[in-house]
C-alpha positions in Angstrom: 30.3 38.4 -10.8 29.4 39.1 -7.2 27.2 36.6 -5.4 23.6 37.6 -4.7 23.0 38.7 -1.1 20.7 35.7 -0.4 23.4 33.2 -1.5 24.6 32.6 2.1 24.3 29.0 3.2 20.8 28.1 4.4 20.6 26.6 7.9 19.0 23.1 7.9 16.2 24.2 10.2 15.2 27.0 7.8 15.0 24.5 5.0 13.0 22.1 7.1 10.5 24.8 8.0 10.1 25.8 4.3 9.7 22.1 3.4 7.0 21.7 6.1 5.1 24.6 4.6 5.2 23.1 1.2 4.2 19.8 2.7 1.2 21.4 4.3 0.2 22.9 1.0 0.6 19.6 -0.8 -2.9 18.5 0.3 -5.3 19.7 -2.4 -8.0 20.5 0.1 -5.7 22.8 2.1 -4.4 24.5 -1.0 -8.0 25.1 -2.1 -9.0 26.5 1.3 -6.0 28.9 1.3 -6.8 29.9 -2.3 -10.4 30.7 -1.3 -9.3 32.6 1.8 -6.9 34.7 -0.3 -10.1 35.9 -2.0 -11.8 36.9 1.2 -12.9 35.8 4.7 -15.3 32.8 4.9 -17.0 30.6 7.5 -16.6 26.9 7.5 -19.9 26.2 5.9 -19.2 28.5 3.0 -15.7 26.9 2.6 -17.3 23.4 2.7 -19.8 24.4 0.0 -17.2 26.0 -2.2 -14.7 23.1 -2.0 -17.3 20.3 -2.2 -16.1 18.9 1.1 -17.9 18.1 4.3 -17.9 20.6 7.1 -16.0 18.1 9.2 -13.3 17.7 6.5 -12.9 21.5 6.1 -12.7 21.9 9.9 -10.0 19.3 10.1 -7.9 21.0 7.5 -8.5 24.5 8.9 -7.2 23.2 12.2 -4.0 22.1 10.6 -3.7 25.5 8.8 -4.3 27.3 12.1 -1.7 25.2 14.0 0.8 26.2 11.3 -0.1 29.9 11.7 -1.3 30.3 8.2 -5.0 30.9 9.0 -6.8 32.6 11.9 -10.5 32.9 12.8 -12.6 35.6 14.5 -16.1 35.2 15.9 -18.9 37.0 14.2 -22.2 36.2 15.9 -22.5 32.4 15.9 -19.9 31.9 13.2 -16.1 31.6 13.1 -14.9 33.7 10.2 -11.6 32.4 8.8 -8.9 34.4 7.1 -5.3 34.1 5.9 -2.8 35.1 8.6 0.4 34.7 6.6 0.6 37.1 3.6 3.8 35.4 2.2 2.1 32.0 2.0 -1.0 33.7 0.5 1.2 35.2 -2.2 2.9 31.8 -2.9 -0.6 30.2 -3.3 -1.7 32.9 -5.7 1.5 32.7 -7.7 1.2 28.9 -7.9 -2.4 28.9 -9.0 -1.9 31.7 -11.5 1.2 30.0 -12.9 -0.7 26.8 -13.5 -3.6 28.7 -15.0 -1.2 30.3 -17.5 0.4 26.9 -18.3 -3.1 25.6 -19.3 -3.8 28.5 -21.7 -3.3 27.8 -25.4 0.0 29.3 -26.6 -0.3 32.0 -29.2 1.8 31.5 -32.2 4.2 34.3 -33.1 4.2 35.2 -36.8 7.4 35.9 -38.5 7.6 39.2 -40.5 
């Protein structure tokens, strides 16, 4: 059986970068912020309200997400509007959340015959 094309050895720095992304997403607040931003752009006040966190806490975590290149902001009047800037990470967040939602759903029993 031929090896899949992506079976080449992974460089250590690539693994470190991927692990750093997962480490960044391991904070519940940051995961929640990214989840909300996959649903649409929001300002910091809206994100604070939707996550139940203070504006200061949300701003702190948004700063980390911006430094990592996962989130960006644009000015709209007096507000900074935040949005996801890495579609791959947005897809991973959506998949992880949906995966765990499905795991929590009651399993349907299959009837025989």
